[in-house]
A tleap script that builds the chain and sets N, CA, C and O, in Angstrom:
source leaprc.protein.ff14SB
mol = sequence {
  NMET VAL LEU GLY ASP ARG GLN LEU THR THR
  GLU LEU THR ILE LEU GLY TRP SER ILE ILE
  LEU LEU PHE VAL HIE ILE ALA LEU GLN SER
  GLN MET ALA THR LEU ASP ARG GLY ILE GLY
  TRP ASN ALA GLY PRO ARG ASP GLY THR PRO
  ALA PRO LEU GLY ARG TYR ALA GLY ARG ALA
  GLU ARG ALA SER ALA ASN PHE ARG GLU THR
  TRP PRO ILE PHE ILE ALA LEU ALA LEU GLY
  LEU ALA VAL THR GLY ARG SER GLY GLY ILE
  ALA ALA THR GLY ALA TRP VAL TRP PHE LEU
  ALA ARG ALA ALA TYR VAL PRO LEU TYR LEU
  PHE GLY VAL ARG TYR VAL ARG SER LEU ALA
  TYR LEU VAL SER MET ILE GLY LEU VAL MET
  MET LEU ILE ARG PHE CLEU
}
set mol.1.N position { 5.038 3.890 -36.034 }
set mol.1.CA position { 6.235 3.856 -35.988 }
set mol.1.C position { 6.126 2.390 -37.226 }
set mol.1.O position { 5.355 1.454 -37.015 }
set mol.2.N position { 6.996 2.454 -38.408 }
set mol.2.CA position { 6.735 1.802 -39.356 }
set mol.2.C position { 7.452 0.542 -38.962 }
set mol.2.O position { 7.869 0.603 -37.806 }
set mol.3.N position { 7.727 -0.622 -39.611 }
set mol.3.CA position { 8.476 -1.779 -39.853 }
set mol.3.C position { 8.365 -2.611 -40.892 }
set mol.3.O position { 7.574 -3.553 -40.925 }
set mol.4.N position { 9.460 -2.182 -42.145 }
set mol.4.CA position { 9.129 -2.770 -43.446 }
set mol.4.C position { 8.079 -2.228 -43.666 }
set mol.4.O position { 7.877 -1.049 -43.374 }
set mol.5.N position { 7.025 -3.161 -44.345 }
set mol.5.CA position { 5.805 -2.701 -44.796 }
set mol.5.C position { 4.407 -2.726 -43.996 }
set mol.5.O position { 3.260 -2.623 -44.433 }
set mol.6.N position { 4.957 -2.926 -42.458 }
set mol.6.CA position { 4.169 -3.100 -41.462 }
set mol.6.C position { 3.731 -2.097 -40.410 }
set mol.6.O position { 4.859 -1.644 -40.214 }
set mol.7.N position { 2.999 -1.434 -39.623 }
set mol.7.CA position { 2.997 -0.547 -38.973 }
set mol.7.C position { 3.071 -1.306 -37.305 }
set mol.7.O position { 2.236 -2.140 -36.954 }
set mol.8.N position { 3.980 -0.937 -36.591 }
set mol.8.CA position { 3.778 -1.191 -35.489 }
set mol.8.C position { 2.742 -1.136 -34.412 }
set mol.8.O position { 2.408 0.046 -34.326 }
set mol.9.N position { 2.092 -1.841 -33.571 }
set mol.9.CA position { 0.991 -1.380 -32.927 }
set mol.9.C position { 1.536 -0.330 -31.830 }
set mol.9.O position { 2.722 -0.151 -31.555 }
set mol.10.N position { 0.462 0.307 -31.277 }
set mol.10.CA position { 0.739 1.231 -30.087 }
set mol.10.C position { 1.885 0.707 -29.047 }
set mol.10.O position { 2.773 1.391 -28.537 }
set mol.11.N position { 1.673 -0.467 -28.895 }
set mol.11.CA position { 2.152 -1.192 -27.674 }
set mol.11.C position { 3.622 -1.600 -27.955 }
set mol.11.O position { 4.453 -1.527 -27.049 }
set mol.12.N position { 3.913 -1.974 -29.039 }
set mol.12.CA position { 5.134 -2.301 -29.256 }
set mol.12.C position { 5.984 -1.154 -29.666 }
set mol.12.O position { 7.212 -1.177 -29.590 }
set mol.13.N position { 5.384 -0.290 -30.042 }
set mol.13.CA position { 6.285 1.321 -30.182 }
set mol.13.C position { 6.820 1.756 -28.909 }
set mol.13.O position { 7.945 2.100 -28.549 }
set mol.14.N position { 5.311 1.606 -28.129 }
set mol.14.CA position { 5.993 1.932 -26.761 }
set mol.14.C position { 6.811 1.017 -26.018 }
set mol.14.O position { 7.308 1.499 -25.000 }
set mol.15.N position { 7.001 0.152 -26.201 }
set mol.15.CA position { 7.794 -1.018 -25.805 }
set mol.15.C position { 9.243 -0.506 -26.143 }
set mol.15.O position { 10.184 -0.846 -25.427 }
set mol.16.N position { 9.411 0.265 -27.169 }
set mol.16.CA position { 10.571 0.394 -27.862 }
set mol.16.C position { 10.920 2.173 -26.877 }
set mol.16.O position { 12.056 2.572 -26.617 }
set mol.17.N position { 9.795 2.827 -26.562 }
set mol.17.CA position { 10.127 3.697 -25.713 }
set mol.17.C position { 10.663 3.487 -24.297 }
set mol.17.O position { 11.486 4.183 -23.701 }
set mol.18.N position { 10.031 2.384 -23.879 }
set mol.18.CA position { 10.541 1.870 -22.548 }
set mol.18.C position { 11.718 1.316 -22.410 }
set mol.18.O position { 12.202 1.304 -21.278 }
set mol.19.N position { 12.236 0.904 -23.184 }
set mol.19.CA position { 13.778 0.715 -23.538 }
set mol.19.C position { 14.493 1.666 -23.111 }
set mol.19.O position { 15.385 1.610 -22.265 }
set mol.20.N position { 13.902 3.045 -24.005 }
set mol.20.CA position { 14.941 4.088 -23.647 }
set mol.20.C position { 14.823 4.621 -22.386 }
set mol.20.O position { 15.500 5.580 -22.016 }
set mol.21.N position { 13.950 4.024 -21.651 }
set mol.21.CA position { 13.207 4.500 -20.174 }
set mol.21.C position { 13.930 3.636 -19.525 }
set mol.21.O position { 14.267 3.951 -18.384 }
set mol.22.N position { 14.243 2.684 -19.920 }
set mol.22.CA position { 15.203 1.845 -18.927 }
set mol.22.C position { 16.936 2.251 -19.021 }
set mol.22.O position { 17.759 2.067 -18.124 }
set mol.23.N position { 17.143 2.742 -20.137 }
set mol.23.CA position { 18.967 3.593 -20.130 }
set mol.23.C position { 18.866 4.817 -19.505 }
set mol.23.O position { 19.878 5.142 -18.884 }
set mol.24.N position { 17.818 5.698 -19.482 }
set mol.24.CA position { 17.760 6.234 -18.499 }
set mol.24.C position { 18.080 6.116 -17.208 }
set mol.24.O position { 19.069 6.589 -16.648 }
set mol.25.N position { 17.169 5.435 -16.721 }
set mol.25.CA position { 17.398 4.589 -15.412 }
set mol.25.C position { 18.868 4.108 -15.110 }
set mol.25.O position { 19.486 4.165 -14.047 }
set mol.26.N position { 19.204 3.682 -16.172 }
set mol.26.CA position { 20.878 3.063 -15.911 }
set mol.26.C position { 21.552 4.175 -15.651 }
set mol.26.O position { 22.254 4.412 -14.668 }
set mol.27.N position { 21.305 4.880 -16.606 }
set mol.27.CA position { 22.727 5.992 -17.334 }
set mol.27.C position { 22.394 7.031 -15.769 }
set mol.27.O position { 23.444 7.516 -15.349 }
set mol.28.N position { 21.073 7.425 -14.868 }
set mol.28.CA position { 20.996 8.298 -14.037 }
set mol.28.C position { 21.557 7.691 -13.057 }
set mol.28.O position { 22.459 8.271 -12.453 }
set mol.29.N position { 21.069 6.127 -12.602 }
set mol.29.CA position { 21.941 5.570 -11.475 }
set mol.29.C position { 23.375 5.269 -11.393 }
set mol.29.O position { 23.953 5.275 -10.306 }
set mol.30.N position { 23.927 5.026 -12.409 }
set mol.30.CA position { 25.361 4.827 -12.518 }
set mol.30.C position { 25.947 6.368 -12.342 }
set mol.30.O position { 26.870 6.591 -11.559 }
set mol.31.N position { 25.302 7.463 -13.178 }
set mol.31.CA position { 26.255 8.623 -12.967 }
set mol.31.C position { 26.340 9.386 -11.485 }
set mol.31.O position { 27.347 10.026 -11.182 }
set mol.32.N position { 25.302 9.273 -10.673 }
set mol.32.CA position { 24.564 9.411 -9.366 }
set mol.32.C position { 25.516 8.490 -7.864 }
set mol.32.O position { 25.829 8.864 -6.733 }
set mol.33.N position { 25.737 6.953 -8.764 }
set mol.33.CA position { 26.589 6.128 -7.477 }
set mol.33.C position { 27.925 6.685 -8.085 }
set mol.33.O position { 28.863 6.910 -7.321 }
set mol.34.N position { 28.033 6.891 -9.293 }
set mol.34.CA position { 29.553 7.556 -9.499 }
set mol.34.C position { 30.104 9.252 -8.451 }
set mol.34.O position { 31.123 9.471 -7.795 }
set mol.35.N position { 29.308 9.825 -8.638 }
set mol.35.CA position { 29.369 11.092 -7.979 }
set mol.35.C position { 29.912 10.838 -6.544 }
set mol.35.O position { 30.821 11.393 -5.927 }
set mol.36.N position { 28.841 9.551 -6.115 }
set mol.36.CA position { 28.854 9.083 -4.263 }
set mol.36.C position { 29.995 8.835 -4.105 }
set mol.36.O position { 30.799 9.464 -3.417 }
set mol.37.N position { 30.225 7.598 -4.927 }
set mol.37.CA position { 31.474 6.523 -4.472 }
set mol.37.C position { 33.020 7.014 -5.347 }
set mol.37.O position { 34.135 6.630 -4.993 }
set mol.38.N position { 32.802 7.761 -6.313 }
set mol.38.CA position { 33.954 8.148 -7.179 }
set mol.38.C position { 34.334 7.578 -8.604 }
set mol.38.O position { 33.864 6.479 -8.897 }
set mol.39.N position { 34.818 7.967 -9.149 }
set mol.39.CA position { 35.195 7.258 -10.667 }
set mol.39.C position { 36.164 6.322 -10.653 }
set mol.39.O position { 36.343 5.679 -11.687 }
set mol.40.N position { 36.856 6.099 -9.661 }
set mol.40.CA position { 38.078 5.123 -9.176 }
set mol.40.C position { 37.163 3.881 -8.649 }
set mol.40.O position { 37.396 2.720 -8.985 }
set mol.41.N position { 36.184 4.228 -7.855 }
set mol.41.CA position { 35.027 2.863 -7.965 }
set mol.41.C position { 34.604 2.162 -8.967 }
set mol.41.O position { 34.693 0.980 -9.300 }
set mol.42.N position { 33.981 3.382 -9.518 }
set mol.42.CA position { 32.944 3.026 -10.708 }
set mol.42.C position { 33.997 2.317 -11.565 }
set mol.42.O position { 33.550 1.172 -11.633 }
set mol.43.N position { 35.048 2.345 -12.201 }
set mol.43.CA position { 35.903 2.165 -12.977 }
set mol.43.C position { 36.688 0.457 -12.852 }
set mol.43.O position { 36.995 -0.447 -13.630 }
set mol.44.N position { 36.771 0.801 -11.005 }
set mol.44.CA position { 37.613 -0.524 -10.462 }
set mol.44.C position { 36.857 -1.539 -10.643 }
set mol.44.O position { 36.004 -1.542 -11.530 }
set mol.45.N position { 37.079 -2.676 -9.730 }
set mol.45.CA position { 36.719 -4.041 -10.064 }
set mol.45.C position { 35.566 -3.871 -8.649 }
set mol.45.O position { 34.709 -4.727 -8.431 }
set mol.46.N position { 35.676 -3.068 -8.089 }
set mol.46.CA position { 34.694 -2.763 -7.240 }
set mol.46.C position { 34.590 -3.949 -5.574 }
set mol.46.O position { 33.746 -4.197 -4.713 }
set mol.47.N position { 35.817 -4.310 -5.851 }
set mol.47.CA position { 36.453 -5.116 -4.487 }
set mol.47.C position { 36.023 -4.096 -3.126 }
set mol.47.O position { 35.931 -2.871 -3.057 }
set mol.48.N position { 35.792 -5.255 -2.018 }
set mol.48.CA position { 35.252 -4.785 -0.931 }
set mol.48.C position { 33.578 -4.076 -0.603 }
set mol.48.O position { 32.625 -4.422 -1.300 }
set mol.49.N position { 33.444 -3.201 0.387 }
set mol.49.CA position { 32.371 -2.750 1.133 }
set mol.49.C position { 31.977 -1.374 0.095 }
set mol.49.O position { 32.812 -0.470 0.123 }
set mol.50.N position { 31.209 -1.245 -0.476 }
set mol.50.CA position { 31.139 -0.002 -1.407 }
set mol.50.C position { 30.714 1.341 -0.126 }
set mol.50.O position { 30.032 0.972 0.830 }
set mol.51.N position { 31.022 2.390 -0.175 }
set mol.51.CA position { 30.623 3.295 0.394 }
set mol.51.C position { 29.307 3.601 0.316 }
set mol.51.O position { 28.933 3.524 -0.854 }
set mol.52.N position { 28.233 3.993 1.248 }
set mol.52.CA position { 27.067 4.449 1.343 }
set mol.52.C position { 26.564 5.137 0.158 }
set mol.52.O position { 27.222 6.084 -0.272 }
set mol.53.N position { 25.457 4.777 -0.442 }
set mol.53.CA position { 24.901 5.552 -1.606 }
set mol.53.C position { 24.322 6.862 -0.815 }
set mol.53.O position { 23.895 6.669 0.323 }
set mol.54.N position { 24.281 8.277 -1.397 }
set mol.54.CA position { 23.676 9.404 -0.849 }
set mol.54.C position { 22.178 9.327 -0.977 }
set mol.54.O position { 21.652 8.217 -1.061 }
set mol.55.N position { 21.467 10.401 -0.996 }
set mol.55.CA position { 20.269 10.710 -0.820 }
set mol.55.C position { 19.316 10.565 -2.382 }
set mol.55.O position { 18.201 10.099 -2.619 }
set mol.56.N position { 20.500 11.287 -3.355 }
set mol.56.CA position { 19.855 11.111 -4.726 }
set mol.56.C position { 19.993 9.943 -5.093 }
set mol.56.O position { 19.020 9.208 -5.262 }
set mol.57.N position { 21.817 9.375 -5.375 }
set mol.57.CA position { 21.858 8.232 -5.641 }
set mol.57.C position { 21.224 7.165 -5.423 }
set mol.57.O position { 21.039 6.353 -6.330 }
set mol.58.N position { 20.713 6.948 -3.999 }
set mol.58.CA position { 20.057 5.986 -3.337 }
set mol.58.C position { 18.373 6.126 -4.243 }
set mol.58.O position { 17.503 5.271 -4.405 }
set mol.59.N position { 18.414 7.025 -4.518 }
set mol.59.CA position { 16.902 7.274 -4.801 }
set mol.59.C position { 16.237 6.716 -6.087 }
set mol.59.O position { 15.179 6.205 -6.454 }
set mol.60.N position { 17.701 7.181 -6.668 }
set mol.60.CA position { 17.646 6.636 -8.371 }
set mol.60.C position { 17.510 4.976 -8.425 }
set mol.60.O position { 16.817 4.286 -9.173 }
set mol.61.N position { 18.235 4.666 -7.578 }
set mol.61.CA position { 18.898 2.915 -7.357 }
set mol.61.C position { 17.170 2.386 -6.942 }
set mol.61.O position { 16.769 1.305 -7.374 }
set mol.62.N position { 16.576 2.969 -6.378 }
set mol.62.CA position { 15.325 2.316 -5.612 }
set mol.62.C position { 14.545 2.652 -6.859 }
set mol.62.O position { 13.758 1.811 -7.294 }
set mol.63.N position { 14.656 3.492 -7.304 }
set mol.63.CA position { 13.716 3.766 -8.837 }
set mol.63.C position { 13.488 3.146 -10.000 }
set mol.63.O position { 12.425 2.833 -10.536 }
set mol.64.N position { 15.328 2.908 -10.552 }
set mol.64.CA position { 15.455 2.119 -10.803 }
set mol.64.C position { 14.868 0.468 -10.595 }
set mol.64.O position { 14.382 -0.121 -11.560 }
set mol.65.N position { 14.942 0.010 -9.646 }
set mol.65.CA position { 14.341 -1.195 -9.238 }
set mol.65.C position { 13.019 -1.030 -9.395 }
set mol.65.O position { 12.543 -1.776 -10.251 }
set mol.66.N position { 12.446 -0.483 -8.993 }
set mol.66.CA position { 10.947 -0.160 -8.703 }
set mol.66.C position { 10.662 -0.029 -10.639 }
set mol.66.O position { 9.602 -0.567 -10.960 }
set mol.67.N position { 11.152 0.353 -11.381 }
set mol.67.CA position { 10.986 0.085 -12.786 }
set mol.67.C position { 11.182 -1.076 -13.297 }
set mol.67.O position { 10.339 -1.604 -14.022 }
set mol.68.N position { 12.410 -1.677 -12.967 }
set mol.68.CA position { 12.294 -3.241 -13.248 }
set mol.68.C position { 11.613 -4.283 -12.443 }
set mol.68.O position { 11.780 -5.478 -12.686 }
set mol.69.N position { 10.824 -3.839 -11.457 }
set mol.69.CA position { 9.906 -4.975 -11.300 }
set mol.69.C position { 8.298 -4.800 -12.059 }
set mol.69.O position { 7.460 -5.701 -12.060 }
set mol.70.N position { 8.176 -3.945 -12.452 }
set mol.70.CA position { 6.752 -3.663 -13.272 }
set mol.70.C position { 7.164 -4.025 -15.002 }
set mol.70.O position { 6.350 -4.664 -15.669 }
set mol.71.N position { 8.263 -3.631 -15.521 }
set mol.71.CA position { 8.976 -3.647 -17.032 }
set mol.71.C position { 8.439 -4.982 -17.340 }
set mol.71.O position { 7.489 -5.015 -18.122 }
set mol.72.N position { 8.942 -6.228 -16.801 }
set mol.72.CA position { 8.577 -7.679 -17.767 }
set mol.72.C position { 7.149 -7.744 -18.145 }
set mol.72.O position { 6.663 -7.978 -19.251 }
set mol.73.N position { 6.281 -7.368 -16.460 }
set mol.73.CA position { 4.968 -7.351 -16.947 }
set mol.73.C position { 4.434 -6.536 -18.131 }
set mol.73.O position { 3.506 -6.976 -18.808 }
set mol.74.N position { 4.919 -5.539 -18.347 }
set mol.74.CA position { 4.946 -4.724 -19.847 }
set mol.74.C position { 4.975 -5.112 -20.929 }
set mol.74.O position { 4.218 -4.971 -21.890 }
set mol.75.N position { 6.292 -5.852 -20.704 }
set mol.75.CA position { 6.867 -6.596 -21.780 }
set mol.75.C position { 6.089 -7.695 -22.274 }
set mol.75.O position { 6.129 -8.125 -23.427 }
set mol.76.N position { 5.456 -8.075 -21.436 }
set mol.76.CA position { 4.596 -9.706 -21.693 }
set mol.76.C position { 3.638 -9.230 -22.153 }
set mol.76.O position { 3.216 -9.708 -23.206 }
set mol.77.N position { 2.991 -8.187 -21.569 }
set mol.77.CA position { 1.219 -7.969 -22.103 }
set mol.77.C position { 1.696 -7.289 -23.565 }
set mol.77.O position { 1.091 -7.743 -24.536 }
set mol.78.N position { 2.650 -6.316 -23.829 }
set mol.78.CA position { 3.065 -5.765 -25.291 }
set mol.78.C position { 3.126 -6.892 -26.070 }
set mol.78.O position { 2.391 -6.802 -27.054 }
set mol.79.N position { 3.743 -7.933 -25.987 }
set mol.79.CA position { 4.027 -8.682 -26.575 }
set mol.79.C position { 3.193 -9.962 -26.953 }
set mol.79.O position { 3.136 -10.755 -27.892 }
set mol.80.N position { 2.685 -9.794 -25.953 }
set mol.80.CA position { 1.168 -10.551 -25.890 }
set mol.80.C position { 0.369 -10.302 -26.712 }
set mol.80.O position { 0.117 -11.116 -27.601 }
set mol.81.N position { -0.382 -8.827 -26.610 }
set mol.81.CA position { -1.336 -7.933 -27.627 }
set mol.81.C position { -0.868 -8.134 -28.626 }
set mol.81.O position { -1.801 -8.194 -29.426 }
set mol.82.N position { 0.440 -8.352 -29.334 }
set mol.82.CA position { 0.699 -8.080 -30.561 }
set mol.82.C position { 0.356 -9.335 -31.224 }
set mol.82.O position { -0.295 -9.351 -32.268 }
set mol.83.N position { 0.836 -10.528 -30.560 }
set mol.83.CA position { 1.020 -11.509 -31.119 }
set mol.83.C position { -0.858 -12.268 -31.307 }
set mol.83.O position { -1.100 -13.097 -32.184 }
set mol.84.N position { -1.443 -11.997 -30.773 }
set mol.84.CA position { -2.955 -12.597 -30.274 }
set mol.84.C position { -3.729 -11.623 -31.366 }
set mol.84.O position { -4.787 -12.023 -31.850 }
set mol.85.N position { -3.148 -10.256 -31.770 }
set mol.85.CA position { -4.078 -9.311 -32.590 }
set mol.85.C position { -4.778 -8.414 -31.611 }
set mol.85.O position { -5.391 -7.473 -32.116 }
set mol.86.N position { -4.802 -8.534 -30.246 }
set mol.86.CA position { -5.501 -8.076 -29.606 }
set mol.86.C position { -4.822 -6.469 -29.424 }
set mol.86.O position { -5.571 -6.100 -28.519 }
set mol.87.N position { -4.035 -5.436 -29.640 }
set mol.87.CA position { -3.841 -4.553 -29.497 }
set mol.87.C position { -4.591 -3.373 -30.104 }
set mol.87.O position { -5.239 -3.669 -31.108 }
set mol.88.N position { -4.640 -2.237 -29.758 }
set mol.88.CA position { -5.413 -0.917 -29.552 }
set mol.88.C position { -6.258 -1.250 -28.404 }
set mol.88.O position { -6.294 -2.181 -27.599 }
set mol.89.N position { -7.100 0.105 -28.649 }
set mol.89.CA position { -8.381 0.395 -27.510 }
set mol.89.C position { -7.819 0.386 -26.411 }
set mol.89.O position { -6.737 0.972 -26.368 }
set mol.90.N position { -8.345 -0.285 -25.105 }
set mol.90.CA position { -7.995 -0.019 -23.991 }
set mol.90.C position { -6.642 -0.542 -23.807 }
set mol.90.O position { -5.895 -0.083 -22.943 }
set mol.91.N position { -6.300 -1.506 -24.608 }
set mol.91.CA position { -5.003 -1.549 -24.129 }
set mol.91.C position { -3.754 -0.629 -24.793 }
set mol.91.O position { -2.743 -0.411 -24.126 }
set mol.92.N position { -3.867 -0.253 -25.785 }
set mol.92.CA position { -3.075 1.200 -26.257 }
set mol.92.C position { -3.001 2.434 -25.200 }
set mol.92.O position { -2.012 2.974 -24.705 }
set mol.93.N position { -4.316 2.680 -25.032 }
set mol.93.CA position { -4.085 3.600 -23.842 }
set mol.93.C position { -3.644 3.483 -22.349 }
set mol.93.O position { -3.243 4.286 -21.507 }
set mol.94.N position { -3.872 2.222 -22.377 }
set mol.94.CA position { -3.177 1.666 -21.032 }
set mol.94.C position { -1.556 1.198 -21.071 }
set mol.94.O position { -0.921 0.703 -20.140 }
set mol.95.N position { -1.125 1.477 -22.301 }
set mol.95.CA position { 0.481 0.916 -22.835 }
set mol.95.C position { 0.928 2.596 -22.265 }
set mol.95.O position { 1.928 2.849 -21.593 }
set mol.96.N position { -0.204 3.700 -22.787 }
set mol.96.CA position { 0.729 4.969 -23.099 }
set mol.96.C position { 0.227 5.464 -21.184 }
set mol.96.O position { 0.910 6.225 -20.498 }
set mol.97.N position { -0.713 4.978 -20.844 }
set mol.97.CA position { -0.860 5.256 -19.316 }
set mol.97.C position { 0.585 4.897 -18.447 }
set mol.97.O position { 1.181 5.754 -17.794 }
set mol.98.N position { 0.907 3.862 -18.533 }
set mol.98.CA position { 1.769 2.809 -17.864 }
set mol.98.C position { 3.327 3.802 -18.417 }
set mol.98.O position { 4.114 4.157 -17.539 }
set mol.99.N position { 3.579 4.121 -19.751 }
set mol.99.CA position { 4.408 4.713 -19.910 }
set mol.99.C position { 4.814 5.978 -19.014 }
set mol.99.O position { 5.574 6.007 -18.046 }
set mol.100.N position { 3.987 7.160 -19.697 }
set mol.100.CA position { 4.049 8.000 -18.636 }
set mol.100.C position { 4.026 8.155 -17.588 }
set mol.100.O position { 4.797 9.019 -17.169 }
set mol.101.N position { 3.113 7.396 -16.537 }
set mol.101.CA position { 3.011 7.199 -15.210 }
set mol.101.C position { 4.819 7.100 -14.938 }
set mol.101.O position { 5.437 7.955 -14.304 }
set mol.102.N position { 5.337 6.096 -15.454 }
set mol.102.CA position { 6.836 5.309 -15.580 }
set mol.102.C position { 7.774 6.322 -15.606 }
set mol.102.O position { 8.817 6.240 -14.957 }
set mol.103.N position { 7.382 7.650 -16.577 }
set mol.103.CA position { 8.346 8.393 -16.889 }
set mol.103.C position { 8.401 9.323 -15.613 }
set mol.103.O position { 9.446 9.752 -15.123 }
set mol.104.N position { 7.083 9.581 -15.130 }
set mol.104.CA position { 7.138 11.090 -14.477 }
set mol.104.C position { 7.588 10.077 -12.908 }
set mol.104.O position { 8.260 10.597 -12.017 }
set mol.105.N position { 7.216 8.998 -12.838 }
set mol.105.CA position { 7.768 8.334 -11.690 }
set mol.105.C position { 9.181 8.912 -11.109 }
set mol.105.O position { 9.291 9.534 -10.053 }
set mol.106.N position { 10.249 8.581 -12.017 }
set mol.106.CA position { 11.881 9.493 -12.193 }
set mol.106.C position { 11.923 10.277 -11.418 }
set mol.106.O position { 12.409 9.910 -10.348 }
set mol.107.N position { 11.493 11.624 -11.512 }
set mol.107.CA position { 11.883 12.949 -10.945 }
set mol.107.C position { 11.071 12.795 -9.906 }
set mol.107.O position { 11.495 13.389 -8.915 }
set mol.108.N position { 9.906 12.141 -9.718 }
set mol.108.CA position { 8.810 12.684 -8.689 }
set mol.108.C position { 9.864 11.569 -7.328 }
set mol.108.O position { 10.092 12.152 -6.269 }
set mol.109.N position { 10.228 10.571 -7.424 }
set mol.109.CA position { 10.968 9.647 -6.801 }
set mol.109.C position { 12.432 10.359 -6.648 }
set mol.109.O position { 12.864 10.479 -5.501 }
set mol.110.N position { 13.057 10.739 -7.515 }
set mol.110.CA position { 14.800 11.395 -7.187 }
set mol.110.C position { 14.527 12.772 -6.594 }
set mol.110.O position { 15.587 13.336 -6.325 }
set mol.111.N position { 13.249 13.625 -6.250 }
set mol.111.CA position { 13.135 14.763 -5.509 }
set mol.111.C position { 12.473 14.607 -4.240 }
set mol.111.O position { 12.641 15.394 -3.309 }
set mol.112.N position { 11.372 13.132 -4.173 }
set mol.112.CA position { 11.437 13.462 -2.747 }
set mol.112.C position { 10.036 13.397 -2.985 }
set mol.112.O position { 9.648 12.773 -1.997 }
set mol.113.N position { 8.929 13.677 -3.750 }
set mol.113.CA position { 7.734 14.227 -3.849 }
set mol.113.C position { 6.721 12.958 -2.774 }
set mol.113.O position { 6.123 12.230 -3.566 }
set mol.114.N position { 6.534 12.713 -1.894 }
set mol.114.CA position { 5.411 12.345 -1.306 }
set mol.114.C position { 4.102 12.013 -2.184 }
set mol.114.O position { 3.590 12.749 -3.027 }
set mol.115.N position { 3.747 10.923 -1.844 }
set mol.115.CA position { 2.317 10.368 -1.937 }
set mol.115.C position { 1.763 10.544 -3.962 }
set mol.115.O position { 0.908 9.822 -4.476 }
set mol.116.N position { 2.503 11.610 -4.676 }
set mol.116.CA position { 2.332 12.300 -6.099 }
set mol.116.C position { 3.091 11.012 -6.396 }
set mol.116.O position { 2.527 10.233 -7.164 }
set mol.117.N position { 4.574 10.578 -5.788 }
set mol.117.CA position { 5.024 9.249 -6.679 }
set mol.117.C position { 4.441 7.990 -6.256 }
set mol.117.O position { 4.520 6.974 -6.946 }
set mol.118.N position { 3.827 8.044 -5.076 }
set mol.118.CA position { 3.003 6.922 -4.801 }
set mol.118.C position { 2.083 6.639 -5.762 }
set mol.118.O position { 2.045 5.568 -6.368 }
set mol.119.N position { 1.103 7.841 -5.981 }
set mol.119.CA position { 0.204 7.899 -7.068 }
set mol.119.C position { 0.446 7.494 -8.532 }
set mol.119.O position { -0.227 6.705 -9.196 }
set mol.120.N position { 1.889 8.410 -9.029 }
set mol.120.CA position { 2.369 7.712 -10.674 }
set mol.120.C position { 2.461 6.340 -10.385 }
set mol.120.O position { 2.115 5.711 -11.385 }
set mol.121.N position { 2.805 5.531 -9.372 }
set mol.121.CA position { 3.072 4.303 -9.303 }
set mol.121.C position { 1.453 3.706 -9.412 }
set mol.121.O position { 0.975 3.620 -10.544 }
set mol.122.N position { 1.022 3.495 -8.802 }
set mol.122.CA position { -0.919 3.147 -8.927 }
set mol.122.C position { -1.357 3.682 -10.309 }
set mol.122.O position { -2.094 2.869 -10.868 }
set mol.123.N position { -1.113 4.881 -11.085 }
set mol.123.CA position { -1.692 5.122 -12.150 }
set mol.123.C position { -0.884 3.969 -13.209 }
set mol.123.O position { -1.525 3.307 -14.025 }
set mol.124.N position { 0.564 3.858 -13.053 }
set mol.124.CA position { 0.940 3.085 -13.971 }
set mol.124.C position { 0.399 1.098 -13.860 }
set mol.124.O position { 0.128 0.424 -14.854 }
set mol.125.N position { 0.386 0.745 -12.870 }
set mol.125.CA position { -0.705 -0.320 -12.622 }
set mol.125.C position { -1.998 -0.365 -13.273 }
set mol.125.O position { -2.522 -1.376 -13.741 }
set mol.126.N position { -2.630 1.200 -13.264 }
set mol.126.CA position { -3.951 0.615 -13.743 }
set mol.126.C position { -3.305 0.524 -15.459 }
set mol.126.O position { -3.659 -0.521 -16.005 }
set mol.127.N position { -2.547 1.326 -16.234 }
set mol.127.CA position { -2.540 1.161 -17.159 }
set mol.127.C position { -1.885 -0.389 -17.783 }
set mol.127.O position { -1.838 -0.845 -18.925 }
set mol.128.N position { -1.415 -0.932 -16.426 }
set mol.128.CA position { -1.276 -2.688 -16.894 }
set mol.128.C position { -2.432 -3.128 -16.736 }
set mol.128.O position { -2.945 -3.542 -17.775 }
set mol.129.N position { -3.209 -3.218 -15.577 }
set mol.129.CA position { -4.497 -3.439 -15.676 }
set mol.129.C position { -5.707 -3.451 -17.013 }
set mol.129.O position { -6.605 -4.201 -17.396 }
set mol.130.N position { -5.028 -1.966 -17.475 }
set mol.130.CA position { -5.918 -1.937 -19.083 }
set mol.130.C position { -5.753 -2.760 -19.895 }
set mol.130.O position { -6.658 -3.349 -20.487 }
set mol.131.N position { -4.470 -2.938 -20.060 }
set mol.131.CA position { -3.626 -3.878 -21.177 }
set mol.131.C position { -4.127 -5.442 -20.957 }
set mol.131.O position { -4.289 -6.254 -21.868 }
set mol.132.N position { -4.265 -5.603 -20.023 }
set mol.132.CA position { -4.442 -7.077 -19.251 }
set mol.132.C position { -5.814 -7.256 -19.519 }
set mol.132.O position { -6.068 -8.400 -19.895 }
set mol.133.N position { -7.038 -6.295 -19.429 }
set mol.133.CA position { -8.263 -6.555 -19.493 }
set mol.133.C position { -8.465 -6.877 -21.014 }
set mol.133.O position { -9.242 -7.776 -21.335 }
set mol.134.N position { -7.716 -6.092 -22.039 }
set mol.134.CA position { -7.760 -5.953 -23.297 }
set mol.134.C position { -7.030 -7.811 -23.660 }
set mol.134.O position { -7.685 -8.581 -24.362 }
set mol.135.N position { -6.143 -8.084 -23.265 }
set mol.135.CA position { -5.334 -9.322 -23.279 }
set mol.135.C position { -6.326 -10.416 -23.012 }
set mol.135.O position { -6.355 -11.433 -23.704 }
set mol.136.N position { -6.917 -10.259 -22.279 }
set mol.136.CA position { -7.711 -11.624 -21.668 }
set mol.136.C position { -9.136 -11.475 -22.370 }
set mol.136.O position { -10.017 -12.309 -22.163 }
savepdb mol mol.pdb
quit
C-alpha cells in the first residue's frame, strides 16, 4: 500500500486490515445479538436486563472480546516498528501470522471448533512475539 510517495510497511498495511477485521467482529456481534434479542431491543434504549444471548451470539461476543484483548498489543507493535524503522523481516511475518490466525479464530469460535480455535489463538500470540523480537 502506498501513502503519498511513501510505501507503507507490511505491519501498517496489516494494521489497516485489522481495523476491517474489527468491523467484522462488531457487525457479526451486533447482528447475532439482534437476532437473539430483537430489533426493538437493539434500536431502543436497552433499559432493563437484556435477554440472555444464544449460543452463536454469545460466541460472537466472546470472540470479539478476545480480539479486542490482543489488538492493542498489535497496534503498539505495528506503530512502534514503523516509528523505529525496524519493520520487515520477522516482524512482517509475525504481523501476517497474527492477522491470519485472528481471522481464522472468528469462524472457529463461532462454530465451536475445540482445540483448533485455541491453537489459532496460540499462533496469533506467536505472531505478536515475532513482532516483539524485532522491536526489541
